[in-house]
C-alpha positions in Angstrom: 21.6 23.7 -16.5 22.4 21.3 -13.9 21.1 17.7 -14.0 18.5 17.1 -11.3 16.0 14.3 -10.1 12.6 15.1 -9.1 11.0 13.3 -6.1 7.0 13.8 -6.8 5.0 13.3 -3.3 1.7 11.9 -4.0 0.2 9.7 -1.2 3.4 9.5 0.9 3.5 12.6 3.1 6.4 11.6 5.1 10.4 11.8 5.0 11.0 8.5 6.7 10.9 5.0 5.5 9.8 6.2 2.1 10.9 3.9 -0.7 10.8 6.1 -3.8 12.2 9.1 -1.8 15.0 6.7 -0.8 16.0 5.8 -4.4 15.6 9.4 -5.4 18.1 10.7 -2.8 20.6 8.0 -3.8 20.4 8.8 -7.4 23.6 11.0 -7.5 21.6 13.9 -8.8 20.4 16.9 -6.5 16.6 16.1 -5.8 13.8 18.7 -6.2 10.9 17.8 -4.0 7.5 18.6 -5.8 3.8 18.1 -4.8 0.9 18.9 -7.1 -2.6 19.8 -5.9 -4.1 18.0 -8.7 -7.0 19.9 -10.4 -8.3 16.7 -12.0 -9.1 15.3 -8.5 -9.9 18.5 -6.7 -12.3 20.0 -9.2 -14.5 16.9 -8.9 -15.0 17.4 -4.8 -18.5 18.5 -4.1 -17.6 20.2 -0.8 -15.5 23.3 -0.6 -14.7 22.6 3.1 -13.7 19.1 2.3 -11.6 18.0 5.3 -9.2 15.8 3.4 -8.1 18.8 1.4 -7.5 20.7 4.7 -5.6 17.5 6.0 -3.4 17.4 2.7 -2.6 21.3 2.9 -1.5 20.9 6.5 0.7 17.8 5.7 2.4 19.6 2.9 3.0 22.8 5.1 4.5 20.5 7.6 6.7 18.7 4.9 7.7 22.0 3.7 8.9 23.1 7.2 10.8 20.0 7.9 12.5 20.4 4.4 13.4 23.9 5.4 15.5 22.3 8.2 17.7 20.7 5.5 18.0 23.6 3.2 15.3 22.9 0.7 11.5 24.0 0.1 8.9 21.8 -1.3 7.7 23.1 -4.7 4.0 23.1 -4.7 1.7 23.5 -7.6 -1.9 23.6 -8.2 -2.8 22.6 -11.6 -3.2 19.7 -14.1 0.1 17.3 -13.7 1.1 17.2 -17.3 0.9 21.1 -17.5 2.8 21.2 -14.3 5.7 19.0 -15.7 5.8 20.8 -18.9 6.6 23.7 -16.7 9.2 21.9 -14.7 10.9 20.5 -17.8 11.3 24.2 -19.3 12.9 25.3 -15.9 15.2 22.3 -15.1 17.1 19.7 -16.9 15.4 16.7 -15.4 16.9 13.2 -15.8 14.5 11.2 -13.6 11.4 11.7 -11.7 10.7 9.3 -8.8 7.5 8.4 -7.0 5.7 5.7 -5.2 3.0 3.8 -7.2 -0.5 4.3 -6.9 -2.9 1.4 -8.0 -6.1 3.3 -8.8 -7.2 3.7 -12.5 -6.9 7.4 -12.7 -3.3 7.4 -11.2 -2.2 4.9 -13.5 -3.4 6.9 -16.8 -1.9 10.0 -15.2 1.5 8.3 -14.7 1.4 6.8 -18.1 1.0 10.4 -19.6 3.8 11.9 -17.4 6.2 9.0 -18.4 5.4 9.6 -22.0 6.1 13.4 -21.7 9.2 12.9 -19.9 10.5 10.4 -22.4 9.9 13.0 -25.0 12.4 15.1 -23.0 15.0 12.4 -22.5 13.8 11.8 -18.9 11.9 8.9 -17.3 9.4 8.2 -14.7 10.6 5.6 -11.9 7.9 4.4 -9.5 8.3 2.2 -6.6 6.4 0.0 -4.2 5.6 1.7 -1.0 1.9 1.7 -0.2 1.5 -1.9 0.2 3.6 -4.9 1.3 3.0 -6.8 -1.7 1.4 -5.6 -4.8 -0.5 -6.7 -8.0 0.8 -10.0 -9.0 3.0 -10.8 -6.1 0.7 -13.0 -4.4 -0.6 -15.6 -6.8 -2.2 -19.2 -6.4 -0.7 -22.4 -7.6 -1.9 -21.8 -11.1 -0.3 -18.4 -11.2 -3.6 -16.5 -11.0 -4.6 -13.7 -8.9 -6.5 -14.8 -5.6 -10.3 -13.9 -5.8 -11.0 -15.1 -2.2 -9.5 -13.4 0.9 -8.6 -16.4 3.1 -6.4 -18.1 0.8 -4.9 -14.7 -0.2 -4.3 -14.2 3.4 -2.5 -17.5 4.1 -0.2 -16.9 1.1 0.5 -13.4 2.1 1.5 -14.4 5.7 3.6 -17.1 4.2 5.4 -14.8 2.1 5.8 -12.2 4.7 7.5 -14.8 7.0 9.8 -16.0 4.2 11.5 -12.6 4.1 12.7 -9.7 6.3 10.8 -6.5 6.3 13.1 -4.0 4.7 13.6 -0.5 5.9 14.4 2.3 3.5 16.1 5.0 5.8 15.3 8.0 3.4 15.5 10.1 6.4 19.2 9.6 6.4 19.9 11.1 3.1 18.1 14.5 3.4 21.1 16.4 2.6 21.0 15.3 -1.1 18.0 17.5 -1.8 18.5 20.5 -4.4 19.1 23.6 -2.1 16.1 25.9 -2.6 14.8 28.8 -0.2 11.5 29.5 -1.9 8.1 27.6 -1.9 5.0 29.0 -3.4 2.3 27.0 -1.3 -1.0 28.2 -2.5 -3.6 28.8 0.2 -6.8 26.9 0.6 -8.9 30.1 -0.6 -6.6 30.4 -3.6 -7.6 26.9 -4.6 -11.3 27.7 -3.8 -11.4 25.8 -0.8 -12.1 26.6 2.9 -10.8 25.3 6.0 -12.5 22.4 7.7 -12.8 22.4 11.4 -13.2 18.7 11.5 -11.0 16.8 13.9 -8.4 14.5 12.4 -7.3 11.5 14.4 -3.5 11.6 15.3 -1.0 9.7 13.5 0.6 8.1 16.6 -0.2 4.4 17.0 -2.5 3.7 19.9 -0.7 0.7 21.2 -3.0 0.0 24.1 -6.2 -0.1 21.8 -4.4 -2.3 19.3 -3.4 -4.7 22.0 -7.1 -5.4 22.6 -8.3 -4.8 19.2 -9.6 -8.1 18.8 -11.8 -7.8 22.0 -13.2 -4.4 21.4 -13.3 -3.9 17.6 -16.9 -4.7 17.1 -18.3 -2.3 19.7 -19.0 1.1 18.6 -19.4 2.6 21.9 -15.9 1.8 22.7 -12.7 3.4 21.5 -11.6 0.1 20.1 -10.2 0.9 16.6 -7.0 2.6 15.6 -8.5 5.4 13.7 -5.5 5.4 11.6 -7.2 5.0 8.0 -6.5 8.5 6.8 -2.8 8.1 7.6 -2.5 4.9 5.6 -4.5 6.7 2.8 -2.1 9.6 2.6 1.0 7.7 3.7 1.9 9.8 6.8 2.7 6.4 8.3 4.7 3.5 7.0 2.9 0.3 5.9 6.2 -1.5 6.7 6.4 -0.1 10.2 2.6 -0.7 10.9 2.9 -4.5 9.7 5.9 -4.8 12.1 4.0 -3.3 15.0 0.8 -5.5 14.1 3.0 -8.7 14.2 3.9 -7.7 17.8 0.7 -6.4 19.1 -2.3 -8.1 17.6 -3.0 -10.7 14.9 -6.6 -9.4 14.3 -5.2 -5.9 13.6 -2.7 -7.4 11.1 -5.6 -9.2 9.5 -7.1 -5.9 8.9 -4.0 -4.5 7.2 -4.2 -7.9 5.0 -7.7 -6.8 4.0 -6.5 -3.5 2.9 -3.9 -5.1 0.7 -6.5 -7.7 -0.7 -8.6 -4.8 -1.9 -5.6 -2.9 -3.2 -4.7 -6.1 -5.2 -8.2 -6.6 -6.4 -8.4 -2.9 -7.6 -5.1 -3.0 -9.5 -5.8 -6.3 -11.2 -9.6 -5.9 -11.8 -10.1 -2.1 -12.4 -13.6 -2.6 -13.8 -14.7 -3.1 -10.3 -14.9 0.7 -9.9 -18.1 0.8 -12.1 -19.2 -2.7 -12.1 -19.9 -5.7 -10.0 -16.8 -7.9 -9.3 -19.0 -10.8 -10.2 -20.7 -9.6 -13.6 -23.8 -11.5 -13.1 -24.6 -9.1 -10.3 -24.9 -6.3 -12.7 -28.3 -7.6 -13.7 -29.9 -7.0 -10.1 -32.8 -4.6 -10.7 -32.2 -1.9 -8.0 -35.2 0.1 -6.7 -33.2 3.3 -6.3 -35.7 5.3 -4.4 -34.3 8.7 -4.1 -36.4 9.8 -1.2 -35.3 6.7 1.0 -31.7 7.2 -0.1 -31.7 10.7 1.1 -33.4 9.4 4.6 -30.5 6.7 4.8 -28.1 9.7 4.2 -29.4 12.0 6.8 -29.9 9.0 9.3 -33.8 9.1 9.6 -34.6 5.5 8.6 -36.3 4.6 11.8 -33.3 1.8 12.3 -31.3 3.3 15.3 -28.2 1.5 14.6 -28.2 2.6 10.9 -29.3 6.3 11.9 -26.5 6.5 14.4 -23.9 5.5 12.0 -24.9 7.8 9.3 -25.0 10.8 11.8 -21.7 9.9 13.2 -20.4 9.9 9.5 -22.0 13.3 8.7 -20.6 14.8 11.9 -17.2 13.6 12.0 -16.0 11.9 8.6 -15.7 8.7 10.4 -18.0 5.5 11.0 -17.2 2.7 13.1 -16.2 -0.5 11.1 -19.1 -2.8 12.1 -21.5 0.0 11.6 -20.2 0.6 8.1 -21.2 -3.1 7.4 -24.7 -2.5 8.9 -25.5 0.7 7.2 -24.2 -0.7 3.8 -26.3 -3.9 4.0 -29.2 -1.9 5.1 -29.0 0.3 2.0 -28.4 -2.4 -0.5 -30.6 -5.2 1.0 -33.3 -3.4 2.8 -33.8 -0.5 0.4 -32.5 -2.4 -2.8 -30.5 0.8 -3.7 -27.5 0.4 -5.9 -24.2 -0.2 -3.9 -22.6 2.4 -6.2 -24.9 5.2 -4.6 -23.7 4.2 -1.2 -20.2 3.9 -2.2 -20.2 7.5 -3.8 -21.6 9.0 -0.5 -19.0 7.3 1.8 -16.4 8.7 -0.9 -17.6 12.1 -0.3 -17.7 11.9 3.6 -15.1 9.5 4.8 -11.8 11.0 6.1 -10.3 7.6 5.5 -11.8 7.2 2.0 -9.7 4.7 0.0 -11.0 3.8 -3.3 -9.9 0.1 -3.1 -11.3 -0.5 0.4 -14.5 1.5 0.1 -15.2 -0.3 -3.3 -14.4 -3.8 -1.7 -16.4 -2.9 1.2 -19.5 -2.0 -0.6 -19.4 -4.9 -3.0 -19.0 -7.3 0.0 -22.0 -5.8 1.7 -24.1 -5.7 -1.5 -23.1 -9.3 -2.3 -21.7 -8.3 -5.7 -17.9 -8.8 -4.6 -15.4 -11.3 -3.8 -17.4 -13.1 -1.3 -18.5 -16.8 -1.7 -22.3 -17.0 -0.9 -23.3 -13.5 -0.6 -26.9 -12.5 -1.6 -28.7 -14.1 1.1 -26.7 -12.5 3.9 -29.0 -9.7 5.0 -27.8 -8.0 8.4 -30.7 -7.7 10.8 -30.2 -4.0 12.4 -32.1 -5.2 15.4 -29.9 -8.3 16.3 -26.8 -6.4 15.3 -27.8 -3.8 18.0 -28.4 -6.6 20.5 -25.0 -7.9 19.8 -22.8 -4.9 19.6 -24.5 -2.0 21.3 -26.6 -3.7 23.9 -26.7 -0.7 26.1 -27.5 1.5 23.3 -24.6 3.9 24.4 -23.5 4.4 20.8 -27.1 5.0 19.5 -28.2 7.3 22.4 -25.2 9.5 21.5 -26.0 10.0 17.9 -29.9 9.5 18.0 -30.9 11.4 21.4 -34.6 11.6 20.3 -34.6 7.7 20.5 -37.8 6.6 22.1 -39.8 10.0 21.6 -42.4 11.0 19.0 -39.7 12.9 17.2 -38.0 9.7 16.1 -39.4 8.3 12.9 -41.1 4.8 12.2 -39.1 2.4 10.2 -39.1 3.0 6.6 -39.4 -0.6 5.8 -40.3 -3.8 7.5 -37.1 -6.0 8.1 -38.8 -9.3 7.6 -40.4 -8.0 4.3 -37.3 -6.4 3.1 -35.1 -9.3 3.7 -37.3 -11.7 1.7 -37.7 -9.0 -0.9 -33.9 -8.8 -1.3 -33.4 -12.6 -1.5 -36.1 -12.9 -4.0 -34.8 -10.1 -6.1 -31.3 -11.3 -6.2 -32.4 -14.8 -6.9 -34.4 -13.8 -9.8 -31.6 -11.6 -11.4 -29.3 -14.4 -10.9 -31.5 -16.9 -12.5 -31.7 -15.1 -15.8 
């Protein structure tokens, strides 16, 4: 049998500026493009109409169409990755499998298993940095340690970026090196036990005019002031290198958001325990109240706090929540209701189109005061003053909470002043143990 290389698409659904794909197509062997609908991930999803599965399916269909134009087809499987690779190894003489690195704990364990399987068959897994500008231990402090605070990380990140030229990996110029194929068995959504979602996905085009004034508008939820590109960063339909190049030209504050994304990726890859535990271990001793009825009221957007309710209803209806409102709703759950940040994190993970484990975990731990922030536990957002600052005319609130001001709108489920003091006392006591 002919020697081949495989390119394994995971969270990089594009043929352009794709690092792993670039090196695969330069390997000298014809390249078989592969995608796996991973049952280890899909079987854990709670909603059969999960919009992200529809989005992935559409991306894969589009990739297959693009590959058809260059004489090949995307080989799509629905199964457990190690089983899929056993099938591939029985059908092809594989020398190398190329892929881009993923820093989530499950992905790391999966890749170790696949690499071991490949090595048993005289092949190897080669992975590349594509999802971030700088990874794992590329940004270190003067003592050679990973940064645990954002601002010095950002300063070092920017200095490192300015020292070097951003490389381009023109994988799109090498597409003739794919293995010729004329058949692809793309399973339908129903065949995978999913149904098509009708939720709207924001486009992958950069909204340049919004990005230019991002620093002025980003905190006001009634304004279209954010890029809405999160899902495209998550699944790699856009290139981080191209995004950073654009951000440097258009808006430093938007670039700052991209650096936050990199910071949380770095935290997750170096401190994987944050998935289940507080970044600062002493905060695992906070005695959460975990009132299930109040949690459900928060999920449903009926807390009696209009800005919180608007955010939760926006999330439930659209799979999106404005960034400022994410902070307010997360602070409310963890501080006002003293409900474990992991409950809120899991709900956002279920609902957000742009769910990204590193950023979601980092954001929730920031809001709960358990994360990388310096003096966090006594920061308790006041929903009323946040509304006054960022939705003064209540345009955002009225859009999502039309019954505001009527007898149909509930009373607040907790008094702000009481809840704030209770949170501070609870944290203080837990940390003094």
